[in-house]
N, C-alpha and C positions, 0 to 999 in steps of 0.2 A: 565172381564179380569182376567185370572188366576194368581196365585202367581208368577209363573216364568216370565210371560210377564210384570207383575207389577214391579218386581224387576229390570228387564232389562230397563224398562222406567225410573225408579228412578235412576238407574246408569247413564243413558244418561243425565238426567236432572241435576244430581249432577255434572257431568263433565262440562256441559254447564254453570252452575252457576260459577264454579271455573274458567273457562276460561274467561267469560265475566267480572267477578269482579277482576281478577288478571291482565289482560292485561293493564287496565288503570294505574295501579301502576308500571308497568314494562316498558311499551312502551310509549314514548311521543305522544301526540296528539290523544290518544285513550280514553280520558276521557268520551266521549259520550256513550261508551259501557255500562258504569255503569247506564245510564238512563234506560236500559233494563236488567241490571244484575240480579235483584232479580226475574224476571219473571219465570225462571225455578224453583226456590224454591217455589214461590207462586203457580205455576201450580202443582208441586209435592204435596204440602199441600192439594190442592183441590182434587186431585185424591185420596190421602190417606183418606180424610174425606168421600168422596163418596163411596169408596170401603171398608171402615172400617178397613183399614190396621192397624195392631198392631205394637207396638215398632217402630213407625215412627221416634222417636227421633234419632235412629241410623243414619238415612239418613240425617237429617238436621245437625247433629253434624259432620258427615263425610264431608258434603259440606263445612262447616266452617273450618274444619281442612285442607282440600285441599286448600282453599283460603289463609289461613294463611301461610301454608307451601310454597306455590308457590311464595308468595310475601315477606316473611320474613325468609326464610330458612337460609339466610346468617348470622343471629345472631349466629348460631352454629359455625361459623368460629372463633368467639371470645370466646364463652363458649358453649359447647355442651349441658350441663344441662340447662343453661339459655335459649338457643335457643329452646329446646324441650318444656320447661315450657311455654315460650312465645306463641308457636304455639298451644299447647293443652289447656292451661289455657284460652287464649284469645278466642279460638274457643268454649270452654265450656261456657263462659259468653254469647257469641252470641247465643249459642244454648239454654241457659236458657231463654233468651229474647223471642226466637221463640217459646219455649215450653209454656211460659206464654201466649203468643198470642193465641196459639192453645187452651189452656184451657179457655181463655176468650170467645171463640166463643160459648161455651156452655151457656153463660149467656148474652152476648151482641149480638145484631142482626144487620143485614144490613152491613153498612160500618164501624160501630163503632169499631169492632175488628181490622180492618186495620188501622184506625186512631190511635187506641191504640198502635199498633205495631210500627208505625212511630214515635209517640211521645215518646214511651218507649225507642226506640233505640237511639234517639237523646238526651234524658235525660240521658241515660247511657253514651253516648259519652261526654257530658258536665261534668258529675260527675267524669269520668275517668281522666280528666285533673288534678284533685285536690287530689286524694288519694295517699297514700304512694306507693302502688304497682301499678304503672301507666305505661301503654303501649298503647298510643293513636295513634300509627303509622298508623293504618288502619281506622282512622276516614273517613267516606265516602267522605266528601268534599275534602280530599287529593287526590282523584282520578283525580282531574283536575289540579294537580300540573304541569303536562307537557302540559297543554292546557290553559295557562294563558290568552289568548285573549278571552276565553269563560267565564271567571269568574271575570272580572274587578269590578263587583258589590260586591265582597268580602269586599271592603272598607266600605260597609254599614252593611253587615251581618256577616262577618267573615266566616271561613271555614264551620261552621255548617249550614250556608245558603246553601252551596253545598250539605250537607247531606239531608236537607229538599227537595231540588230540586230533588235529586235522588229518594227519597221516593215518592214524588208527581208524578213524571214521571212514575215510575214503577206501582204505584197503579192506575193511570189514564188509562194506557194501559191495565192493568190486568182487570179493571172494564169492559172495552169494550169487551175484550176476553171472560169473563165470560158471559156477556149478549148475545154474539153470540153463545156460546156453549150450553147454556140452553134454547135458543129460545126466550128469552125476547126481543132481539133486533128487532124482527119482530112482536112479539105478544103484547108486552107492550109498546114499544117505537114508538111514531108517528114520522112523518118526521121531525118536529121541534126538537123533543127530540134527534133524531139521529144526526142531524146537530149540535145541541148544544153540544152533547157529543164529537163528533169528533173535533169541533172547540175548545172546552175547553182543550182536550188532546193535540192538536197541539200547543195551546197557552202555556201550561205548558212546553212542550218539547222545543219549539223554541224561545219564548219570551226572556228568559235569554241570549241566544246566541246573539240575535239582540241588546238587551240593552247593553250587554258587548262590542260588537263591536263599538257601538256609543260612549260609555265612552272611550274606548281605542283610537279611532280616535281623540276624542276631548281633551284628556289629554295632557297637556304640562308641562314639568318640568321647574321650575325656574332655570335660569343659575346662580348658586351660588356654584361653585365647591370647593371641598376639594380634593387636590391631594393625591393620595395614592400609595404606593409601597407594593405589596403583595409578600412576600418571601415564596416560597414553598421549604423547604430544602430537602424533600424526604428521611427522616430517617425511616428505618424499625422499627416499635415500638417493634417488637418481639426481635430485637437485640439491642435496644436502650441502655439497661443497662449493657451490657457486651461486645458489639462489639466496642464501642468507649466511651471515657470519655465525660463528659458534656463540658469540655473545647474544645474538638475537635468539638463537635456539634455546640457550640457557634461560633467557628472559621469559620465553613462552612457557617452559617447564615450571619455573618458579612462580609465575603468575597463576598457573593451574593449581599448583600445590598450595600457594598462599590462600586462594579463595576457599579451598576445601578445609585447610587447617584452621583458618580463622572461623569458619562456620562451626566446626566441631568444638573448638575451644571455647566459643561463646555460648555453646549449647550445653547447659548443665546436665542434660539427660543423656548425653553421649559420652563415650569413653574416648579419651585422647589417643589418637593413633601413635604408635611407636615407630613404625617402619614405613618409609616412603620409598617407592620403587620407580626408577627410570629405566628405559630399555637398553638393550645391547648396543655397544658402540655409540652411546649418546654423544660422547665427546672424543676429540683426538688430541687433547693438549696435556696428556698425563705422561710425565717422565718419571720412571720408577726410581731413578737415582736422586730425584729432588721433587717429591710428591707435591709439596706445598707451593711449588713454583707455578703450577697450573692454574689458570684463571678460573676454570670451571669449579675446581675443588675449593678455591678461595671463596667463590661466590656461594657455594653450598654451605660452607662453614659459617660464613657471615650471616646467611639467611637463617640458619638453625639457632643462632644465638637468641632469636625471638621466640624459639619453640623448644624449651628445655625438655630433654627426655626423648626427643625425636631424632631418628637416624635416617640417613639417605643411603640407599644402595643403588649404584648406577653402573652402567657399562661404559667401557672406554677402549679406544685403540691406544695402547700405551707403548712406550719406547724405553729401552735401556741402552745408555751410551757407554761404550767401553773404550778405554785408551789402551792400545796395544800396537806394537810395531808389525805384528802379523795378524791375520784373521783369527779371532778367538773361537770361531766355530764355522761350520759349513754354511749356516743360515745367516750369519752376520753380513750386513751390507756396508760398503765403505762410504763414510761421510767425507773424509779427507785423509791425507796421510797421517797414520797413527791414530785415527779415530774411526770407530765402527758403531753400528746401531743394530739392535735386535728388536723386533716388534712382537707385540702380544695382543690378544683379545682378552680383556680383563674385566673383572667386577671389583668395585671398590665400595667399602662401607665407611661412612664418616658420620660424625656428630658435632655438636656445638663446641666441644673441647678441641676439635682438630685431630682427635685420634682417628687414624686411618688404617684400614686393613685392605689387602689386595690379593686377589686370586686370579691366576692366568688360566684361561680355557685350555684344556688338554686334548679333547676330541675335536680336532680341527678339520674343516672342509678341505678336501684334496684340491690342489691347484689354486683355488680361490684364496685360501688362508695358509696353506702349508705345501711345501714341496716334499713329496714322498721320497724315501730313501735318499736323504740330502747329500750323502757322500758322492752319489752318482749324479742325481738330477739337478743339484744346485750348479754344478759345472756346466751342464747343458743349458740351464736357465741363464747363466751368465753370458753364454754365447748368443742367446736369443735376445739379450738386452734386459733381462730381469722382468719377465712377464708374469711369473708365478708368485703367489703369496709365500711368505717365509715366516709366518708367526711361530713363536716358540711357546710351547705349553709348559705347565708346571709339572715337575717330576712326580709329585704325589698330591692327592686331594687335601685341601684344607677348608675349614669352615670360617665364616665371618660371625660377628657377634653384635647383637643389639643390647644396649644397656637399659635395664628396666629402672623404674622410679626409685627402687631401693639400692641401686648400685650394682645389682647382680647382672649377669650376662646371659642372654638367650642365644644359644648356638644356632646359626642359620646356614643351611647349605644353599649354594647358588649354582645351578646348572646353566651354563651359557649356551643358548640356542641348541645346536646339534647334539650337545651332551645329553639332552633329555631323551634321545633315541636309544641310548645304550643302557640297558637295564642293569646288568651286573656292575658295570662301572658306576652307575648312579647310586648303588647301595653304599659305595665308599663314603659318601657324605654322611650317611646315617652311622656308619661304623666310626666315623670321626666325631660323632656326637650330635649331629644336626637333629633338632627337635621339630623343626618345620623346614620346608623347602621353598625356594623361589626359582623361577625360570625367567631369565631375561632374554629377549630375542628381537630380531628384526626380520620379519617375514615378508616385507613389502617388495623385496626383490623379485618375488614370484608373481606379483600381480594378483588379481582376483580370480584365483584358481583353487583347485582342491588342496594345494600344497599347504597353505597355512592352516586349513581346517584339519588336515591329517596331523600336522605337527601339534596342534592343540590337543587332539584326542590322544596322542601318544603319551602326553603328560598324565592323563588319567590312569594309564597302565602303571606308570611310575608311582603314582599315589597308592595304588592297590598293592604293588610289590613291597613297598616300604611302610605303608600305613602312615605316611606323612602328608599333611595338608600342604597345598601348593598355592603360592601367590605368583601368578604369571603376568609379566609385564611385556607387552609387545608394542613396538613403536607405532604401528598402524593398525593393530588388532591381530588376533583377538586376545585381549587381556582378560584374565579370569581368576576366580577363586575356586579351587578344586578341593573337595573334602577328602577324608581318608578312605572313603569307599570309591573314590574315583569320579564321583558326581560333580559336574560343573554347577556350582551353586549360583554364581553370578558371572556375567560376562559382558564385555563391551561390544559395540558394533565394529564392523570393518571399515577402515579408512575414515574414521571420525576422531577428532580430538575429544577425549573423555577422561574422567577421573572416576575410579572405582574404589569405594571405601567399604571396609568390612573387617572380618577377622578370620584368622586361621588358627585351628586348635593345635596345641603342642602335644607331642608324644615322645616319650623317652624309651619305649620298649621296641626292641628289634624284632622283625618278623623272622620266620623260619628261613625265608629266602635271603634276608640280610645276613643272618648268622652263618648259613651254610653255602650260600652262593648257588650257582647254576648246576644243580645235581642232574637235572634232565639232560643238559648239554654234555656234561662229562660222561654220563652213562651211555648216551647214544654214540659219543665219540669212541668209547671203549668197545661197544658192540661193532661199530664200523671197522675198527682196526682188527678185531677178531675175524670178521668176515673177509676183510682184505687178505689176511693170512690164509684163510681157507681157500679163497679164490686163487691166490698165488700158487698154492700147493697143487690145486687141480690143473691150473694152466701149465705149470712146469712138468707135471706128470702126464699131461694130455688126456685127462679124464673128463671128457665132454659128456653132457647129458644125452642119453640115448633116446 
């Protein structure tokens, strides 16, 4: 094949890869496409190896750029620089993984390079959850976020179990295609071997679907409801700070809540709601050193005196003031001589008694909310005039509590926005005792793009992994109630002021994934390091594949 035809083939395969891997993240119920999504890239690699194509990295990097751009371009609506960095930097990391795989084929023979590729990819995904510059949006297992009936077994494996399934499926089919293309299917495989290969491939492809449907059909939620009222105020975040005052925004929220609460309390056939939700960063007047000095919190407590037994959970940009002659931390900003301030993205729970609990978001968005590796980058940020966010998260997860009519407390976990993308981290709320979960977010920064829909669907995966119902409150949508099977039971419209009432069922039993964590990720990381050691020995001894 000449160079022109080879490049045309590579271009077609690059496009096919981008389409197959992007559609599952954009269109619901197309997760199954990812089971064959890497085939074009693997085929392209094989052609490049057989033809001796030089500079092949350009093609696999382009493939990853297209995939990232098609699925996460919407980040540019919030920050163009951040969006471009997310696309190109994330694609670069993927391309490095694929480049190392190609290099390993010089020293590892047979199926080992492909096992190395799968283990390395999943090990990278697992590590990506815990680094400062973290963007795990395209973890492969997230491809099934719109296909929750196919991955009910995530309660055992977590999302990386889906990543493993995708790699096993792609490599199983690819193995058969290679055997067919090089003639080994007829020359080296006897009838039993061919039957075993096809049966094994079909088992890898279909068994998870079947197991999931069985789990889905057999799962029953315990009827132990907590009534919720989700208020979607629909305030444009780009106009939030100059189009209206915080008092006006609070008045909008309380008016929505009052109408719904009055209706339900006057209706003898309905159950009084216990938890009212407001979205992420609803207010910016919370000082952690003096909580009750904030006018929003004062308004909420005063409002709740007319509704005994009702609690409000709301998001806030909060601040901690510290008196110190020297900077108390790398992230603190100077207010004046001897006074510093640290900022947080927080969730607060309060009721008519004024009892208030607070939790600070830990998984913060890089640059927008937090400065990575603050000992180094905060100094650079100071020289640039303080353009990066410097929110400080909480050292460990804590839960909030709703008081029931008998004076008991219902433990509630609250994942703030981006935290709902981190599966193993999210289980920490359940280990701390959360019987139900809430997610508060503000997705309007991205506009009417796939971003907010992807974010909503990722919450469904968290519901499956933990078997905790979720009340999700989004400033402009989509707010929703998600049950323990990951189904979206009720949802609001996008960019409309709405109030969603309903209930979420409590559950105090931990899943296998909650109890044991990400076994899939740990196992793949172990296999990866074993193969790294084997590769290193072969490289050092010069033992190339003949």
